[in-house]
DOGU-948922 format. One record per residue (C-alpha): residue in three letters; x, y, z. Coordinates in pm, whole numbers, padded with zeros to 5 digits, always signed. Layout:
<nodes>
ALAXYZ/...
</nodes>
This chain:
<nodes>
MET+05243+05239+07812/LYS+05481+05052+08024/LYS+05348+04750+08227/LYS+05524+04919+08535/PHE+05371+05247+08501/TYR+05040+05082+08470/GLY+05096+04941+08792/ALA+05175+05268+08934/LEU+04851+05407+08802/LEU+04673+05147+08953/LEU+04849+05201+09294/GLY+04743+05563+09254/SER+04379+05478+09214/VAL+04415+05268+09535/LEU+04572+05535+09727/LEU+04303+05808+09622/ALA+04038+05568+09719/GLY+04206+05429+10052/GLY+04400+05711+10201/MET+04768+05669+10322/VAL+04921+05309+10354/SER+05207+05157+10508/CYS+05513+05015+10330/SER+05421+04682+10410/ASP+05073+04748+10253/TYR+05237+04919+09952/ASP+05431+04585+09866/ASP+05150+04380+09921/ASP+04920+04589+09677/ILE+05211+04590+09416/ASN+05238+04221+09430/SER+04853+04172+09400/LEU+04827+04406+09121/THR+05095+04230+08927/GLN+04933+03898+08972/ARG+04619+04063+08863/VAL+04759+04185+08512/ASP+04927+03855+08489/ALA+04589+03691+08509/ILE+04428+03927+08251/GLU+04738+03845+08002/LYS+04675+03468+08075/SER+04296+03472+07999/VAL+04374+03662+07676/ALA+04651+03443+07556/ASP+04447+03129+07630/LEU+04140+03287+07458/LYS+04368+03333+07158/ALA+04493+02995+07151/ALA+04163+02836+07199/ILE+04020+03023+06901/GLU+04312+02948+06677/ASN+04254+02565+06768/GLY+03902+02600+06600/LYS+03698+02677+06895/THR+03395+02878+06832/ILE+03206+03124+07054/LYS+02870+03091+07179/SER+02817+03403+07395/VAL+03009+03726+07529/THR+02846+03857+07830/SER+02932+04145+08094/ILE+03023+04012+08423/GLU+03138+04197+08750/ASN+03490+04325+08689/GLY+03497+04241+08330/PHE+03350+03982+08083/GLU+03280+03612+08023/ILE+03330+03451+07690/GLU+03155+03106+07653/PHE+03268+02866+07379/SER+03038+02605+07198/ASP+03174+02338+07400/GLY+03062+02494+07727/GLN+03409+02607+07847/LYS+03418+02953+07960/TYR+03697+03226+07996/ALA+03658+03518+08236/ILE+03879+03812+08148/LYS+03868+04071+08446/ASN+03987+04411+08524/GLY+04096+04355+08886/GLU+03913+04270+09171/ASN+03758+04605+09199/GLY+03750+04728+08842/ALA+03461+04838+08633/ASN+03229+04583+08471/GLY+03340+04516+08117/ASP+03089+04623+07848/THR+03017+04365+07557/TRP+02859+04441+07212/THR+02688+04164+07035/ILE+02468+04150+06720/GLY+02094+04012+06789/SER+01916+03793+06550/ASP+01703+04087+06439/GLY+02028+04250+06334/TYR+02062+04529+06591/TRP+02350+04591+06820/TYR+02293+04504+07177/LYS+02502+04665+07455/ASN+02529+04429+07760/GLY+02221+04250+07648/ASN+02016+04554+07600/LYS+01876+04631+07239/THR+02015+04978+07107/GLU+01874+05167+06816/TRP+02176+05088+06576/LYS+02143+04849+06310/ALA+02451+04601+06278/VAL+02376+04465+05937/GLY+02228+04620+05627/THR+01910+04429+05642/ASP+01614+04329+05879/GLY+01677+04027+06041/ALA+01414+03822+06259/GLU+01202+03985+06522/GLY+01423+04040+06850/SER+01347+04164+07183/GLU+01162+04490+07246/GLY+01426+04793+07197/PRO+01418+05134+07087/ALA+01355+05162+06715/GLY+01435+05471+06525/PRO+01571+05593+06171/ALA+01918+05453+06192/GLY+01988+05163+05969/GLU+01696+05251+05712/ASN+01789+05205+05347/GLY+02035+04938+05419/GLN+02254+05154+05658/TYR+02433+04992+05933/TYR+02685+05052+06199/VAL+03050+04934+06219/PRO+03288+04989+06506/ASN+03584+05194+06422/ALA+03881+05062+06637/GLU+04081+05411+06575/THR+03817+05652+06655/GLY+03622+05407+06938/CYS+03310+05525+06759/PHE+03077+05380+06526/ASP+03082+05470+06139/ILE+02802+05420+05922/TYR+02824+05180+05625/LYS+02599+05097+05335/ASP+02658+04815+05058/GLY+02969+04788+05232/LYS+03127+05119+05215/LYS+03162+05376+05475/VAL+02891+05688+05414/GLU+02926+05853+05743/SER+03108+05904+06070/THR+02940+05921+06414/ASP+03024+06019+06771/ILE+02860+05714+06904/SER+03120+05567+07125/TRP+03128+05179+07155/LYS+03468+05202+07378/SER+03411+05245+07754/GLY+03642+05361+08023/SER+03735+04964+08122/MET+03765+04677+07898/THR+03527+04634+07613/ALA+03448+04321+07380/VAL+03280+04341+07048/PHE+03149+04022+06893/ASN+02978+04028+06559/GLY+02969+03671+06494/THR+03289+03602+06333/GLN+03523+03864+06511/LEU+03588+03915+06867/THR+03748+04266+06955/LEU+03885+04320+07274/SER+03952+04667+07362/GLY+04158+04794+07687/VAL+04324+04454+07752/ASP+04711+04394+07813/LEU+04873+04297+07478/GLY+05135+04099+07691/ASP+05410+04346+07605/GLY+05323+04592+07860/THR+05099+04779+07661/ILE+04732+04826+07684/GLY+04538+04803+07355/ASP+04293+04641+07119/VAL+04299+04253+07029/THR+04087+04134+06721/LEU+04062+03769+06667/ASN+03861+03584+06376/VAL+03641+03311+06516/GLY+03599+03011+06294/VAL+03644+02968+05935/GLN+03498+03272+05726/LEU+03226+03218+05498/GLY+03321+03256+05127/SER+03008+03175+04927/VAL+02660+03053+04934/ALA+02489+02844+04668/PHE+02136+02753+04641/ILE+02075+02363+04620/PRO+01835+02326+04316/GLU+01601+02048+04266/VAL+01374+02207+04013/VAL+01441+02448+03742/SER+01175+02717+03640/SER+00986+02664+03312/ASP+00957+03028+03261/VAL+01300+03170+03327/PRO+01646+03012+03323/TYR+01681+02998+03714/PRO+01616+02750+03959/THR+01320+02744+04181/THR+01180+02612+04500/THR+01065+02262+04522/ASP+00749+02329+04712/GLU+00518+02615+04592/PHE+00438+02941+04767/LEU+00101+03000+04884/HIS-00064+03315+05009/LEU-00383+03465+05106/THR-00498+03777+04937/THR-00759+03927+05162/TYR-00877+03929+05535/LEU-01198+04051+05700/ASP-01227+04360+05921/GLU-01526+04420+06128/SER-01532+04787+06051/LYS-01534+04734+05691/TYR-01869+04635+05546/ASP-02114+04734+05274/ALA-02477+04885+05341/SER-02614+04535+05409/ASN-02350+04488+05679/THR-02171+04221+05448/PHE-01800+04216+05481/VAL-01594+04385+05225/PRO-01254+04185+05197/GLN-00933+04398+05258/ALA-00635+04357+05028/ASP-00259+04362+05082/PHE-00263+04097+05321/ASP+00073+03954+05320/LYS+00028+03612+05445/SER+00210+03293+05315/ASN+00297+02949+05401/ILE+00666+02860+05498/ILE+00871+02684+05258/GLU+01220+02553+05341/THR+01495+02655+05079/ALA+01839+02485+05114/TYR+02191+02647+05044/ARG+02514+02506+05051/LEU+02805+02705+05238/ASN+03148+02719+05114/PRO+03374+02623+05264/SER+03157+02369+05428/ASN+03303+02433+05784/ALA+03229+02815+05765/ASN+03121+02985+06075/ILE+02770+03106+06043/GLN+02671+03100+06418/ASP+02442+03427+06525/ALA+02442+03520+06134/VAL+02178+03695+06026/LEU+02010+03571+05700/ALA+01777+03775+05474/PHE+01660+03794+05112/ILE+01731+04062+04838/ASN+01499+04058+04531/ARG+01460+04208+04204/GLN+01277+04124+03851/VAL+01455+03971+03578/GLU+01364+04235+03314/THR+01455+04539+03519/ARG+01761+04732+03578/ALA+01695+04861+03896/THR+01988+05067+04055/ALA+01962+04859+04389/ASP+01808+04548+04510/ASN+01496+04534+04711/THR+01442+04358+05013/ASN+01069+04321+05045/LEU+00968+03988+04878/LEU+01115+03685+05080/ASN+01139+03680+05459/CYS+01355+03447+05669/ALA+01155+03325+05948/ASP+01427+03104+06080/TYR+01699+02892+05976/THR+01868+02576+06084/TRP+02262+02545+06037/ASN+02397+02173+05939/GLU+02735+02214+06062/LYS+02839+01858+05958/GLU+02698+01893+05630/GLY+02784+02272+05552/THR+02442+02349+05464/VAL+02181+02580+05590/SER+01793+02526+05569/VAL+01595+02850+05555/LYS+01230+02883+05658/THR+01086+03113+05419/THR+00765+03328+05362/ILE+00678+03563+05072/ASN+00517+03881+05074/ALA+00290+03849+04769/SER+00227+04221+04753/ALA+00571+04265+04620/LEU+00550+04031+04332/SER+00530+04189+03996/GLU+00201+04275+03883/ASP+00007+03947+03802/ASN+00335+03774+03787/LYS+00405+03917+03446/GLU+00775+03986+03538/ALA+00993+03697+03650/ASP+01078+03783+04032/ILE+01426+03665+04139/ALA+01549+03664+04491/ALA+01876+03535+04650/LEU+01970+03478+05020/GLN+02217+03745+05202/VAL+02400+03619+05465/TRP+02553+03837+05725/ALA+02828+03625+05913/GLY+02942+03921+06086/GLN+02936+04257+05915/HIS+03023+04137+05571/PRO+02734+03992+05372/VAL+02780+03688+05131/THR+02502+03678+04863/SER+02397+03344+04718/ASP+02294+03291+04325/PHE+01921+03410+04250/ILE+01616+03178+04214/HIS+01294+03224+04057/VAL+01011+03305+04289/GLU+00619+03310+04234/SER+00323+03258+04445/ASN-00027+03124+04392/PRO-00329+03253+04599/ILE-00546+03015+04775/ASP-00888+03068+04960/VAL-00950+02986+05321/LYS-01246+02854+05497/LEU-01338+02760+05855/ALA-01397+02404+05861/ASP-01533+02142+06094/SER-01213+01956+06104/LEU-01321+01612+06212/LYS-01601+01603+05935/THR-01384+01731+05660/LEU-01128+01468+05749/GLU-01376+01215+05706/ALA-01558+01334+05406/GLY-01218+01419+05222/ASN-01359+01769+05137/LEU-01472+02075+05310/VAL-01748+02051+05583/GLU-01845+02401+05742/PHE-02032+02527+06044/TYR-02260+02807+05980/PRO-02038+03070+05813/ARG-02100+03444+05915/THR-02061+03689+05618/LYS-02180+03982+05787/SER-02007+04213+06043/ILE-02121+04242+06396/ALA-02008+04591+06428/LYS-02381+04716+06475/GLY-02455+04432+06700/GLU-02519+04051+06724/SER-02895+04012+06812/ASP-03098+03705+06797/ALA-03238+03800+06463/PHE-02881+03864+06336/VAL-02734+03514+06442/LYS-03068+03345+06289/GLN-02948+03489+05949/PHE-02695+03222+05964/VAL-02799+02933+06203/SER-03186+02908+06193/LEU-03374+02729+06485/ASN-03432+02418+06284/ALA-03073+02407+06157/LYS-02891+02062+06276/ALA-02651+02094+06549/ASN-02307+02052+06455/PHE-02186+01895+06779/GLU-02367+01718+07085/PHE-02241+01707+07436/SER-02367+01559+07775/TYR-02540+01789+08025/ASP-02321+01697+08267/GLU-01982+01724+08070/SER-01805+01988+07851/ILE-01696+02010+07513/ASP-01375+02166+07385/LEU-01471+02328+07051/LYS-01086+02385+06962/LYS-01038+02042+06896/TYR-01262+02060+06605/VAL-01201+02374+06409/GLY-00943+02432+06125/LEU-00858+02664+05859/TYR-00892+02481+05524/SER-00839+02563+05160/PRO-01087+02442+04934/ILE-00877+02493+04627/LYS-00609+02281+04765/LYS-00837+02050+04969/GLU-00601+02061+05255/PHE-00581+02234+05592/LEU-00351+02522+05589/ALA-00151+02379+05876/GLU-00072+02105+05621/LEU+00025+02353+05339/GLY+00283+02504+05587/PHE+00107+02798+05733/ILE+00146+02910+06077/GLY-00018+03168+06313/MET-00355+03039+06327/SER-00572+03131+06641/TYR-00922+03112+06720/ASP-01151+03321+06949/PHE-01482+03153+07077/THR-01767+03369+07197/LEU-02103+03264+07323/VAL-02367+03505+07156/SER-02585+03671+07385/GLU-02915+03567+07227/TYR-03041+03254+07054/LYS-03412+03213+07135/SER-03649+02950+07078/ASP-03990+02984+06920/ASP-04189+02869+07237/ASN-04420+03136+07440/GLN-04132+03212+07665/LYS-03879+03268+07397/THR-03637+03086+07586/ASN-03282+03194+07543/GLN-03060+02895+07481/GLN-02767+03065+07583/TRP-02860+03116+07944/TYR-02805+02726+07977/VAL-02433+02744+07921/LYS-02118+02931+07994/GLU-01760+02945+07859/THR-01514+02802+08112/GLU-01213+02857+07936/GLU-01121+02932+07554/GLY-01363+02718+07356/VAL-01459+02507+07636/ILE-01873+02511+07686/LYS-02063+02342+07961/VAL-02394+02360+08113/ASP-02397+02692+08370/GLU-02471+02517+08721/SER-02509+02858+08863/HIS-02828+02913+08674/LEU-02940+02555+08726/THR-02931+02531+09090/GLU-03185+02212+09133/GLY-03007+02004+08871/LEU-02870+02015+08513/THR-03105+01806+08347/PRO-03357+02099+08233/ALA-03033+02200+08003/ILE-03111+01879+07788/GLY-03236+01937+07436/LYS-03124+02303+07445/THR-02920+02416+07145/PRO-02682+02708+07238/VAL-02471+02881+06962/VAL-02107+02968+06984/ARG-01945+03231+06745/VAL-01585+03107+06643/ASP-01352+03386+06470/ALA-01056+03269+06290/TYR-00739+03469+06274/LEU-00419+03449+06096/THR-00089+03634+06185/SER+00075+03811+05888/ASN+00420+03788+05766/ALA+00465+04103+05963/GLY+00316+03972+06281/THR-00027+04168+06262/ARG-00328+03946+06360/ARG-00626+03953+06104/LEU-00955+03789+06114/VAL-00990+03559+05810/ALA-01303+03365+05857/SER-01608+03341+06100/SER-01892+03084+06176/TYR-02140+02987+06419/ILE-02135+02646+06581/LYS-02465+02521+06696/LEU-02445+02256+06993/GLN-02706+02040+07141/ILE-02727+01920+07496/THR-02802+01541+07545/ASP-02838+01318+07820/ILE-02576+01079+07685/SER-02194+01130+07695/VAL-02061+01237+07335/THR-01727+01289+07211/PRO-01723+01456+06858/GLY-01558+01255+06625/GLU-01543+00938+06816/ASP-01809+00664+06795/LYS-01929+00476+07081/ASP-01798+00122+07137/PRO-02027-00132+07033/ILE-02267-00285+07270/LYS-02179-00663+07242/ALA-02328-00991+07332/ASP-02266-01358+07265/ILE-02575-01544+07119/SER-02391-01853+07310/GLU-02049-01948+07410/THR-01806-02054+07127/LYS-01882-02393+06981/ARG-01651-02657+06829/TYR-01794-02966+06597/GLU-01636-03266+06453/TYR-01783-03286+06079/HIS-01857-03640+06092/ALA-02056-03595+06396/LEU-02286-03361+06215/SER-02596-03505+06010/ASN-02849-03371+05757/LYS-03070-03216+06027/ALA-02960-02883+06206/THR-02742-02891+06513/ILE-02828-02587+06732/VAL-02513-02383+06762/GLY-02673-02110+06978/GLU-03011-01978+07057/MET-03127-01648+07247/PRO-03474-01654+07336/TRP-03667-01335+07349/GLN-03572-01263+07721/GLU-03212-01266+07677/VAL-03253-01062+07338/ASN-03461-00800+07540/ASN-03194-00801+07796/VAL-02917-00690+07559/ILE-03124-00481+07328/TYR-03313-00288+07572/GLY-03124-00337+07903/LYS-02773-00243+07776/THR-02880+00042+07549/GLY-03124+00200+07839/LEU-03420+00191+07587/ASN-03748+00011+07560/SER-03936-00157+07274/GLN-04124+00157+07225/ASN-03837+00386+07162/PHE-03543+00154+07076/TRP-03602+00204+06686/ASN-03629+00580+06715/TYR-03226+00541+06786/TYR-03134+00236+06575/GLY-03186+00082+06254/GLY-03189+00409+06045/SER-03501+00528+05838/LYS-03593+00182+05772/ASP-03543+00010+06107/GLN-03345-00237+05944/TYR-03054-00452+06091/GLU-02777-00679+05924/VAL-02713-01061+05933/LYS-02359-01158+05827/VAL-02162-01472+05842/THR-01816-01478+05774/THR-01518-01727+05765/LYS-01144-01693+05646/GLN-00967-01770+05300/GLN-00771-02089+05334/THR-00435-01963+05232/THR-00434-01581+05293/GLY-00680-01558+05599/ASN-00870-01269+05449/GLU-01241-01238+05546/VAL-01475-01426+05317/THR-01851-01345+05356/ILE-02074-01647+05345/ILE-02393-01458+05433/SER-02500-01086+05418/ASN-02851-00992+05444/THR-03039-00686+05552/ILE-03350-00761+05752/THR-03635-00543+05860/ALA-03740-00514+06232/GLY-04030-00734+06297/THR-03971-00976+06004/ASN-03904-01329+06095/TRP-03617-01402+05878/VAL-03536-01791+05787/PHE-03206-01916+05598/GLY-03113-02241+05528/ASP-02827-02300+05277/LYS-02442-02377+05267/GLY-02480-02612+05592/LEU-02632-02292+05780/GLU-02953-02254+05933/LEU-03050-01941+06074/GLU-03365-01798+06208/VAL-03381-01425+06335/MET-03653-01222+06438/ILE-03610-00900+06644/ASN-03942-00745+06728/LYS-04070-00387+06683/GLY-04297-00308+06955/GLU-04418-00513+07258/THR-04668-00720+07052/GLN-04409-00970+06872/THR-04151-01182+07042/SER-03788-01165+06943/ASN-03582-01499+06882/ILE-03233-01576+06740/LYS-03139-01947+06654/VAL-02818-02049+06490/GLY-02795-02400+06334/VAL-02542-02588+06156/ASN-02554-02942+05935/ASN-02338-03179+05709/GLU-02333-02933+05441/VAL-02121-02697+05595/LYS-01775-02662+05469/THR-01461-02744+05677/GLU-01112-02678+05710/ASN-01051-02835+05375/THR-01207-02529+05216/TYR-01133-02235+05463/MET-00857-02166+05681/ASP-00770-02396+05984/VAL-00772-02142+06258/GLU-00551-02277+06528/GLY-00600-02629+06442/GLN-00964-02589+06541/GLY-01131-02614+06194/ALA-01299-02377+05985/GLU-01403-02060+06207/TYR-01753-01906+06130/ILE-01881-01593+06306/VAL-02234-01512+06273/THR-02279-01143+06344/ILE-02604-00976+06377/THR-02549-00590+06392/ILE-02829-00342+06472/PRO-02671-00010+06366/SER-02699+00311+06570/ASP-02852+00615+06397/ASN-02605+00836+06574/LYS-02259+00633+06686/GLU-02131+00930+06867/GLN-02430+00869+07117/ARG-02480+00529+07108/GLY-02304+00247+06982/ASP-02403-00027+06739/VAL-02570-00339+06928/VAL-02374-00641+06785/LEU-02474-00998+06865/SER-02252-01264+06764/GLN-02197-01656+06768/VAL-01855-01809+06686/PHE-01811-02194+06609/TYR-01556-02409+06453/VAL-01629-02713+06202/LYS-01317-02971+06166/GLU-01262-03250+05942/ASP-00941-03455+06006/CYS-00834-03526+05625/LYS-00596-03813+05716/THR-00444-04088+05534/PHE-00602-04418+05586/THR-00336-04654+05754/TYR-00164-04849+05506/ASN-00129-05234+05572/PRO+00189-05282+05768/LEU+00256-05635+05631/TYR+00315-05513+05290/LEU+00444-05136+05362/GLU+00771-05023+05259/GLY+00864-04671+05380/GLU+00593-04442+05458/ASN+00352-04491+05160/THR+00485-04774+04946/ILE+00292-05103+04895/VAL+00490-05399+04768/VAL+00325-05666+04548/LYS+00478-05993+04442/GLY+00183-06111+04214/GLN-00076-06387+04234/LEU-00274-06675+04048/ASN-00515-06503+03847/ALA-00832-06655+03758/SER-00688-06880+03485/LYS-00460-07010+03736/THR-00151-06842+03598/TRP+00074-06623+03781/GLU+00023-06235+03716/MET+00160-05916+03867/SER-00138-05822+04037/SER-00288-05731+04396/VAL-00631-05657+04543/VAL-00651-05294+04654/ASN-00826-05360+05010/GLU-00526-05566+05096/HIS-00316-05255+05085/PHE-00497-05093+05400/GLU-00526-05222+05748/ARG-00838-05356+05877/ILE-01052-05186+06164/ASP-01267-05408+06357/GLY-01241-05671+06051/LYS-01361-05436+05796/ASN-01152-05334+05499/ILE-01124-04966+05362/PHE-01459-04977+05128/GLN-01656-05155+05385/TYR-01529-04890+05668/TYR-01602-04581+05455/SER-01936-04726+05358/GLU-02036-04668+05710/ILE-01862-04339+05811/ASN-02105-04079+05863/ASN-02096-03789+05590/ILE-01929-03961+05329/ALA-02113-03946+05002/VAL-02241-04230+04826/ASN-01939-04414+04647/GLY-01750-04148+04833/LEU-01439-04368+04830/SER-01269-04374+04501/PHE-00953-04498+04333/GLN-00795-04420+04014/TRP-00434-04469+03869/ALA-00234-04111+03879/ALA-00281-03919+03562/GLY-00035-04041+03277/THR+00004-04396+03420/THR+00064-04669+03162/GLY+00122-05062+03132/VAL-00150-05115+03403/THR-00503-05247+03450/PRO-00750-05088+03489/ASP-00672-04813+03249/ALA-00561-04501+03440/SER-00888-04318+03314/VAL-01111-04554+03504/VAL-01235-04464+03841/LYS-01300-04750+04077/THR-01549-04692+04384/THR-01551-05056+04499/ASP-01283-05308+04584/PHE-01080-05407+04262/THR-00756-05555+04152/VAL-00462-05365+03993/ALA-00220-05528+03775/LEU+00074-05476+03526/ASP-00070-05538+03167/GLY+00248-05708+03032/ALA+00578-05896+03125/MET+00796-05722+03350/THR+01143-05617+03214/GLU+01278-05485+03515/SER+01352-05621+03854/GLU+01090-05364+03996/VAL+00814-05116+03881/ILE+00678-04854+04073/LYS+00319-04700+03971/ASN+00148-04435+04172/MET-00214-04465+04272/THR-00458-04199+04397/TYR-00771-04215+04590/LYS-01005-03967+04763/THR-01302-03933+04986/THR-01592-03727+04890/LEU-01793-03586+05195/VAL-02149-03476+05167/ASN-02075-03134+05161/GLY-01861-03169+04834/GLU-01522-03152+04989/THR-01276-03415+04923/CYS-00970-03534+05086/ASN-00701-03651+04824/PHE-00432-03879+04888/ASN-00170-04100+04683/TYR+00049-04393+04737/ASN+00310-04598+04555/ILE+00271-04978+04443/LYS+00599-05144+04387/PHE+00588-05455+04161/ILE+00859-05707+04204/ASN+00971-05927+03928/PRO+00920-06284+04033/PHE+01200-06417+03827/VAL+01594-06355+03828/ALA+01829-06366+03554/THR+02182-06541+03633/THR+02496-06529+03469/GLY+02613-06873+03319/LYS+02931-07033+03316/ALA+03167-06942+03026/ILE+03128-07171+02711/GLU+03502-07227+02555/VAL+03518-07259+02185/TYR+03839-07330+02021/GLY+03896-07052+01753/ASN+04164-07188+01534/GLY+04014-07536+01458/ILE+03949-07654+01100/GLY+03639-07563+00962/LYS+03324-07442+01199/ASN+03414-07394+01573/THR+03065-07441+01776/GLY+02956-07431+02145/ASP+02594-07471+02288/VAL+02516-07172+02494/LYS+02175-07292+02636/THR+02335-07577+02821/GLN+02445-07272+03056/LEU+02114-07116+03085/LEU+01957-07063+03433/VAL+01649-06856+03568/ASN+01560-06865+03927/ASP+01287-06702+04127/THR+01348-06416+04383/GLU+01384-06700+04655/GLY+01668-06856+04470/ASP+01497-07149+04347/ALA+01532-07271+03999/ILE+01243-07204+03748/TYR+01404-07283+03417/TYR+01736-07470+03349/TRP+01912-07721+03134/ASP+01857-08082+03252/GLY+02132-08238+03039/THR+01939-08287+02722/LYS+01691-07971+02687/LEU+01571-07662+02869/THR+01292-07746+03112/LEU+01069-07575+03370/THR+01103-07704+03742/SER+00795-07841+03931/LYS+00780-07501+04122/ALA+00743-07317+03791/THR+00468-07549+03691/ASN+00288-07628+04014/ASP+00335-07303+04195/TYR+00364-07045+03945/LYS+00158-07228+03679/VAL+00370-07082+03392/ALA+00411-07230+03060/ALA+00763-07280+02875/PRO+00888-06947+02798/THR+01019-06795+02467/VAL+01408-06785+02437/THR+01602-06576+02192/TYR+01992-06519+02189/GLU+02210-06245+02073/PHE+02537-06116+02087/ASP+02628-05819+02318/LYS+02712-05575+02051/ASP+02839-05328+02277/ASN+03131-05569+02373/ALA+03475-05453+02276/ASP+03589-05800+02169/TYR+03290-05860+01965/LYS+03347-05532+01789/THR+03695-05599+01736/ILE+03613-05938+01545/LYS+03349-05792+01347/ALA+03538-05486+01236/ASN+03815-05729+01099/MET+03689-06063+01021/SER+03680-06146+00646/ALA+03367-06145+00435/LYS+03343-06520+00425/SER+03410-06566+00789/THR+03117-06668+01023/LEU+03020-06533+01369/ASP+02682-06651+01481/ILE+02439-06773+01751/ASP+02134-06920+01630/ASN+01773-06959+01768/ASN+01882-07301+01940/GLY+02171-07129+02114/ILE+02441-07274+01907/PHE+02745-07050+01897/THR+02950-07083+01546/TRP+03283-06935+01423/GLU+03460-06996+01136/ASN+03748-06792+00947/GLU+03937-06827+00621/GLY+04257-06957+00746/ALA+04430-06685+00965/LYS+04512-06793+01327/LEU+04373-06602+01621/THR+04658-06488+01823/ARG+04466-06427+02170/ASN+04142-06515+02331/TYR+03830-06322+02269/THR+03538-06325+02537/LEU+03203-06287+02365/PRO+02870-06224+02612/ILE+02568-06400+02468/LYS+02242-06235+02592/VAL+01989-06469+02635/THR+01617-06324+02689/VAL+01366-06564+02859/THR+01005-06439+02835/PHE+00731-06563+03066/GLU+00430-06440+02864/ASN+00250-06146+03051/LEU+00447-06197+03346/SER+00828-06166+03353/GLU+01108-06108+03113/VAL+01463-06190+03226/VAL+01768-06140+03031/CYS+02072-06404+03131/THR+02448-06340+03015/ILE+02623-06641+02911/PRO+03005-06582+02803/VAL+03154-06743+02512/VAL+03554-06769+02512/LEU+03688-06800+02183/LYS+04035-06932+02274/ALA+04341-06911+02042/GLU+04496-07221+02214/LYS+04336-07548+02290/
</nodes>
């Protein structure tokens, strides 16, 4: 059809509709129609370009004069059939696998399997047995296909008299549109990348057959209850073929990874390994939902299983594969091994089950109520003396929906945690539950259900106040349902819940906050201020005890122990502190006391007296004390610089914590002992902790390297360290002690000796170095057994200093022996630079300072060559056997050879060791130059 002719037809339509027109009107109409046709062409061209550029279609909807196509990025294209044209028809495939015309479900299936549940629409035989309807572009009608092959033609038209759009997820067919060359026809556009294959992503391989299997296990329920199915005793007869399973996720990879599966219908086919069925089944697995990850190219399928379709007792291996209907061409994955395990189900008290870690039930109902639910019927399951499951206050309500759940004892899990969905609960106040008093009071009269599962006192019955409801015990029936895989709601469990109405606000599963009170305010103590007698930390006399115990609980001395202390009317006294490094709680005292007992404790520096009365004939009293046996932060953690933290807690436990909180009385106090180093004597201190010692005259009036220890520390009020500590409170007897650090040698007293009084430290031999540092430790021991440990250095300074004497020259080529006197150059000074030992021209002698001040005797002197000297080594290595190179004990150097002449000078250092007994040893170096020339 030519474009111009098409315009003429349109004009004819206008003429028929509007009558005669003028020539001017005719030209305007021609221009308008041409613009409309151009607009349609442009829309189709733009649409085609957008799809070819990778855009995917989100929806196709019918609009006025045409239809609208929306892309996934939100961009929309409207294709219209003129301003006054007919609306376009749109055909799309729903998630349930049916064709939808203009958004309305038809009776014709679009895929050869069942999809997810869709909106309400007609249902018929069409599409059964894997048949589905495919639009035929040539006939304009649907053809019936099965397994990808045409089996029948139909006269069901999909084309309309105006434009028509058919979108099956992967293809868009536009019918009755301008093709851009003047003709009207059909355009088919492939949308997105077509799916090629689907592969299961395995994590586990079956141990039974060579197929992968699911990571999580399928679980299913085998039976349900039906009120109309019971035996002669009214006991339920469980009903079979209840296809209800959990949901597990199976993951599949798409090929190519960017394949378009938007609006695809997913379903499963299944077979048995050992069968040779002519066709696969579709009755084992169900696709409940799926998530398509476009970025990763994967699809995660939420899958359920119909256990009734499994081979008998799982004797045959059941396998299943995923079919993805992206459009009307299915792609089938590889097969996986499928099996399912049956579980049981019970109606559980969810809070108590969670607390206990195993099933806690209400009062299970095992019989049908089809013949009625009388008072006697109810009491078969929940007797009058049965314990209430929950309590609630007369002026509040309780929502039972919060406290029920379906639980599997086999799996020891709630069904929700196992992947089951579709649980629901119906709550019903039974009509009769009568007490055994003369009036046979119906407990149910006092309450009403305000909304599903919410129970409260019925104020319409209690017009003069609600308190008469206190103590009543109404009963509620809860029926638990599960929706099968097919969507049928089935009863799976039923129980009775017994309630008790109280005068106290109660939230099931939630404990009341403890009733707390301080015995007294927080206290802080400096350890040395304590004594061996108790310092009272806190005291609570009987008036205050009564105010807390009775006033805050609303009870009295006659009934308090009916609600507290358990069956034995007991409470706990506990004292805790913190571990020094980790801060973990350390329990010092933990004792259980019976009410009415006067409990006295005295140990570990703590003195406690606790008496909580039982009845009005006794007087309560609480007293907490501390003495100098208590440990400080030297043993336990220093909390925020306050010292060791002690918490005394007296806990009276509630018999029912949901009704009343525990009564907790507490006392906090801190004990601090500053374990500080005693200040060193600034006169002799070097650096932070080194005392310098130069030595002193000993009792024998000779100089030795020693020092009195008390001199190492400053004096306080004229007292030395030993005197000071002997008067400090809480220092143990002989609590100050000194000892050389372990392994120290060359000292007196020996390192194994502990000194608790003032003493002298000394070196036990002559010093051979300019200085020697020894480490001294000391500690203070407290009355509580704790110790504060310290150490410092004592540096001994050698009082004498060696000098390097002037060189002695000896002519090495003289006839016979060539000698020189080395001792003439010997000189030893003290650290002040004064001479101590020297050559006076005729002999070596001590100076007056040496004899008068240091009181030293004449030292011993030895001479030897520096055998590491290079010249010495050269001479010794090359001198003849009868040559002589010697230094004798008098310091005389001798050189004699056998006639050869030295050709250069040789410098030979002589090491002269001067030893002052038990005091100092110095080594002077005096060079001897053996000259080749005079």
